C-alpha positions, 0 to 999 in steps of 0.5 A: 500499499506504499504510495496510496493516498490516505484519503478513502475518496481518492483511492483507486477502484482497483490495482491490476499487477501483470507479471511476466517472468518478473524476477526479484531476489531470486523469486520469479513471478508470472500471472495476473493479480487484481487488488479491489475494495481497498481500505486504507485508513488510520485504523483499518487497512484491507483489500480483496485480491484475486489471482489468475493463474499467478505463479511464484517460484523460489528455488532457494525456498523450494517454492513452486506455487500457482494460485487461482481465486480470491483472498481478502484481508482486513486489519483493524487496530485500536490502542490495545488490540489488533484484529486480522480477518483473512478470507479465501473464496474458491482458491486453487493452490497448486504446489508442484503437481499437487492441487488443493482446492479451498472453497471457503476458509476464514481465519480470525487473529485477535492480538492483545498488543500489550501482552501479545496473547493472540486468539485464532479461529478458523472456519470453512472447508478444504478439499484434500486428497481424502475428500472435503473437510470442514474446519470448526473452531470450538474454542479459539486457539490461544498462543503468546507471540510466535509460540505454539497454541496452549489452549483451544480446540479445532475440529476437522470433520470429514465424511467418515470421521473427525479429528479435534486438535486439543493443545497441551499447556506446554505448547509442544504437545497436541492431542488428536481426538478421533471420532469415527462415524458411528452411533457413539458420539464419544471420542474413539481414540486419542492420539498423542502428537507434537505441533512439530509433527503436524507441521 
C-alpha cells in the first residue's frame, strides 16, 4: 500500500499487477493479480485480491506455487488490540503437481498488543486428497507471540470421521481426538502428537 493516498475518496477502484517472468531477489512471478475493495485508513487496512493463475517460483525456498481464486484481508487496530480477518473463496493452490482446493476459509486472529496473546479461529472447508473437510473452531487457539497454541479446540470433520486438535499447556504437544462415524458420539481414540509433527 506504499504510495496510496490516505484519503479514502481518492483510492483507485482497483490495482492490476501483471507479471511476466518478473524476477526479484531470485523469486520469479508470472500471472495477473488484481486488488480491489481497497481500505486504507488510520485504524483499518484491507483489500480483496484475486489471482488468475499467478505463479511464484523460489528455488532457494523450494516454492513452486500457482494461485487461482480470491483472497481478502482486513486489519483493524485499536490502542490495545489488532484484529486480522483473512478470507479465501474458491482458491486453487497448485504446489508442484499437487492441487489443493479451498472453497471457503476464514481465519480470524485477535492480538492483545500489550501481552502479545493471540486468539485464532478458523472456519470453512478444504478439499483434500481424502475428500472435503470442514474446519470448525470450538474454542479459539490461544498463543503468546510466535509460540504454539497452549489452549483451544479445532475440529476437522470429514465424511467418515473427525479429528479435534486439543493443545497441551506446554505448547509442544497436542492431542488428536478421533471420532469415527458411528452411533457413539464419544471420542474413539486419542492420539498424542507434537505441533512439529503436524507441521
